[in-house]
N, C-alpha and C positions, 0 to 999 in steps of 0.2 A: 560512424554515423548511427544515431538511434533510429530504429525502424519507425516508419510511418504508422499512425494509428490505424488499426485494421478495422474492417467492417464489423458491425455488431452481430453477434459477439465475437471475440477473438477465437480463431480456430487453433486449438492446441496442436502442436507439432512434435510432441514427445519431449525428450530431455529428461533431466533428473526429476523423477516423481511425476512425470506427465503421463497421461493415459492415451497417447497416440492421438491420431486424428479422430475427431468425433463429429457427428452432424451438428449443424447450428442449432442453438437452443430453441425448443419448440414453444417457449412460453409457459409450459406446464411445470409448475414447481412441485418437485417431489420431496416433501418434508419427511424425514425419518420419524419413526414413532417417538412419542415423548419419552418412553422408557429406554430408548436407545441410548447407551452410555458412551461418551468419548473415551479414548485411552486414559488410563490412570496416570496422573501427573508424576508418580514416583517411578514409572517404568521408563527405561531409556533403551534403548537397544543395546527499451533501454536505451539509456538511449540518447548520440548527439543529434540535435535537430537538423532538418534540412536547411539549405542555404537561407531560405526565407525566415527561419526562426532566429538566426543569429542576431539579426538587427533588432527583433523584438526583445530578445533577452537583454541586449544592451540598454534598451529604454528603462528597464527597472532594476538594473545592476546597482543603482545608487551613485551618489557623487563620487565616492571612492573608486567605483568601477572595479575591474580586474585587469589592470594594466600589466600584463606579463610580457617578459622579453620574447623577442622573436625566437622561434624554435622550441619554446617550452611546451611540451606536449604530454607531460606525465599526467595520467588520469587520476581519479579518486583512488586512494589506496597506496599511491606512491610507488607502484611497480607495474611492470609489464605482465604479459601472460606467463602463467607457471609452465613447467615442463609438460609437453604434450598438449598444451591448450592454445587456442587461437587468441587473437588480440582482442576478443570481446566484440561487442556489438558495433564497434567502430570500423571493423573490417571483415571481409568475408561474406558469403552468401548465407551462411547459417543464420546470421542475426536478422536477416530480413525475411525469415519465414512467416512472421506474424502478418505481413502484408500480402502473403501469397494466398489466393483463393482458389478453390477447385474450379476447373474449367479454364485456367490460364495457359494450358498447352503443355506445361512441364511434365505432368504425369503421362500425358498421351505420347510425348516425344520419347520419354524414357522407355515406355512399353514397346513403341515401334522400333527403337534401336535394338532392344533385346530380341525381337522377332525377326530382325534383319530386313525390315521394311522402312520406307521413307514416308514420313507424314508431315504435311504442311502444319506449321505452328498455328494454333487457334487464336485469332485476334480477339482482344478484349472489346466487348461491345461498348459503344459510347454510353449506353444507358448505365452500365456497371460503373463507368468512370464517374458519371454524374452522381450516381448514388453514393459512391465513396466520398466524393466532395461534400455532399450534403451530410454525410456522417461526420465529417470533420468539423462541420459548422454547427452541430447540434451541441447541447450543453455538455454531454459527456466528451465529445470531441474537443471542445474548447478547454475543458478541464485537463484532459490528457495533454493537450498542446502546452498549456501552462506548465505542467510538470515536466515536459520535455525541455522547455526553456530553462527551467531551474536546474535540470540536470546538466545542461550544457555549461552553466556557470559553475556547478559543483566539479564538473570534470576539469575545469581550468584551474581550480585551486591548486597551490603548490602541495607537495606531500606533507602529511602530518608528521610532526616529530614525536619524540618520547613524550608520554609513555605509550603512544599508539603504535601497535605492530601491524595490524591489519584493518582495512576499511572495507565493509561490504555495502554495495550500492544495489538494493533489490529492485529498484526501478530500472535497472540495467539488465541483470541476468534473469530476474523473475518478472519481466515486463508483460509476458503473455497473460498469466493469471491476474496480474494487476489491472490490465487493460480489460479483461473479462469482468472483473469485480466492478470497475467504474461504469462500464457499458450497461451492466445489469442494473445497477442500483443508484446511478447518478444521472438520470434522464431528466429530471425535473428540479426546480429550484427547492432548496431546503431551508426550513426554519431554524433547525438546531444542527450545529456542528459539534461532534465529540472530538476533542483534540488530544492526541497522545504526544509523547515526547520524541522518541525516535525508535526504530525497530528493535526488537528483542531477538536474541540468537536462535530461539526456537518458535518464534512467531512470524513476524513480517520478513525476517531474514530467510525464511524457508519458503513462504508462500506469496510474498509480494502484496499482502493484505494487512492493513493495520490491526494490531492485536491479533494477528492471523494464526492462531493455533490451528494446526493442520486439520484436526477432526471437524471442527466447526466450519472451516473454510470449504473443505471438500464435501462433507455430508449434509451440512445444513444450508449454508450459502450456495452450495452447488457450483462453486467456481472451479474452473478447469484451465489447463494450460501447461506447457512445458517449461520447466525451470532449468537453466543452464548452471554452470559452475561459475563462481566469481573468478576474476583473473588471478587473484592471489588468495587461496583458501588456507585458513588456519587448521592445522591437522586435528585440533581438539574441538573444532566447530565446523564440521563438514555440512554442506548444503545438500539436503536430500529432497527438498521440494515437498510437493503434497504427499509424498510417501513417508514423511517424518513421523516417527512413532512416538517421539518424546513430546509430551504435552508442555506448552508453556503456561504456567499457572495464571499469570495476568491475563493472557488471552482467553483461557478457559473460563476464567471467572467473569470477564467482561461479556463475552459473547453468550455465556451461560445465562447471565442476567437478562440480556436482550431476548434470548430464546424463551425464557419463561414469561417475559412481558408480551412478546409478539411471536407466537408459534410460527406464524408465516413471516419470513423476513421482509416481505414486501410491505407489510403494515408498518414495520419500523422505518424502512427507507422511504416511505411516502413523504415523511417530513424531516428525517434525519439522515445524516451521513457521518462517516468516521474518517479521520485524516491524521496524519503525523506532522508535527512542526518541522522536524528534520528527517529526511528519508535515508540517513546514513547510520550504520552500525559501526562502532568503534571497539576493537578488541586490543587487549594488552598481550604481550608475548606469552603469558600464561593461559591465554584464552578468556580472561576475565572480561566481562562486559564493562566498558568504560562509558559512563554517562557524559553528555557534552560538557557538563560543568567541570570535568577533570581534564579537558583539553588545554594545551598551552594558551595563555590569555589572548595573545594577538591572533592566533588562528581561531580561537573560539569566537572572539568578537566579530571577525569578518564573516565566519560561517553563520552566526546567528543573525546578523544584519541581513544577509542574503535570504535566509529562511524567513525572517520577519515579513520582508517585502513580499515574498511568495505567498505567505499566509494571508496578508491583506488582500492580495489579488483573488485568492481563491474564495474568501469570504464574500468579496464584492461580486464575483461571478455567480456564486450560488445564491445570492440574496439572502444570507443568513442573518437572523435577528438575534440569536443567542448562541455563544460559544460556550461549551462546557469543557473546561480543561481538566483532563483526567490526571490529577496529581497537581501539586503546587507549582512545579516548574512549568508545565504546560499553561497553567492558568496565568502565571506572571509573564510568560512570553507573549501570550495572546493579548493581555492588557497593554503591553508595551507596544506591540506591532500595530494594533489597531489604533491606539492613541496617536502614534507617529503618523499614521496614514490618514488621520482625520475622519475615520469611520466611526459613527455613532452606533456601536453594536455592544449589546449587553454581554458581559464576560462573567461567568461564574465557575466555581470549582467542585470537583467530585473527588472523594478520597481515591488514591491509586490502589488497584487490586493486587499489587505486587506483594509477595510474601516477605519482602524486606520492609514493607510497611506494617508495624505491629498492629495497627488498627484493622488492617485488612485480614488479619488472621483470627479476628473475633467477630464473625458474623458480617463480612463485607457486604454481602448481597442485601441484607436488611438495612444496613446503614446507607447503602447506595440508593435503595428504593425510597427510603425516607427523604433523602436529599433531592431525588428527581421529583418527588411529590411536592417539595417546597418550591422547586423551580417551575412547577406547572407542566413538566414534561410527561409525567404519567397521565395527567388529564388529556394532553394533546394526543398521546398514543391510544387512549381509550375512545376518543371521539370517533363516532361512526362517520366515515367519509373524510375525517380530519378537518372538520369545519371550525374547530376552536383555535383561539390565539394562545400563545405561550404566555402564561400568567401564573400568579401564585395559586395555592390551593393543593393540599395534600390529598392524594388518592391512593388508596392501599390496594395491592394485588397480591393474591396468594400464589406462591410458586414453589416448586420442588427444586432441590439442587442435586445434581448428579454427583457421584463420588469424585469424578475427575475435576469437577468444578469447585469442590470444597476442600478436598484432601491435599495437603501439602507434603511432598516427598522430600528425600534428602538430596543434596547437592543442587539446590535450586539455582536457576540462572538469575543474573542480576536484573534489576528493574529496566524495562524497556517499554516501548510503545506508550 
């Protein structure tokens, strides 16, 4: 079972790359100095929904549905837990830490047993339960619920065949930082949605955040949370969580651009949000990142259809007026998904920042700023209080680029996000 959406913000519980339990966010954003540089790019060193969500997931699974034979329970990735690992978030109490809040009695009981005394469990106040229900009904809670429903359908897919060796599902093992990201920055409707393709091995696969290069997620976005291990981990692509020292070039470039445009991330997220079309990372036996286009056709079509319907729901929920596909693949999928759903939403494209894109290695940030100016997004970000509409008109913004956001090192990962 995937854990319930926790109260805002998620309380980190440790895990890979986690920072242990920390107090709830106090609302004060601590932005690092502009000259603080992320790690160099050339340096290298969740969830099934509760019973109530199963019916909702079936409503948008599409005409084909997911009619699996009884007893088919293999999750995404085509395998069970690895040696010494649990069964993932579908079993055990470890996966439910995200929903555990201070004062629920568990810490007091543990301390009392150690001291040899007996303590009555502390009951949860009705007010806290009502507050949690309200949290699930706000925009961030509904968005997370939508993602849990999509995850339930992804878990039900049959195992992927060759050339796929491993499948990572960050919304499973990195649910805590993802939950924190959504609850911090997706509290209000969004005019613009930046859409990526799927997680990259050193981005969202590590942090649970789209284009989630660890330095920007941890130090600039101030996202926190414990990251567990995927049930089946490729030895060449270990999950290190927010402690990952290897920068993903695509993520460093994307969030580096956003940081130069909006030094305070809240200014960007006032009108914009970032999302991926598919939340799964596919790896070959060599550890190479496999884009969804390289999946077996039958499985690819079923997966893409499911993700198309989830995207349409997300766009409708957030009230998006403009979808900016980062890369041609994301742009094409967005056009197809929204047209099929009947949503009259504008879809445009932005060159992908991946080093595998030749254009991205020749001044990607300037090209991207010029494109955002044409789309009217720069003007929207500059408006005081955000009173402007998304429309045409180029607006120039001067910005510096840190070495990690511009330098491309050897052995670069494949395109993702």
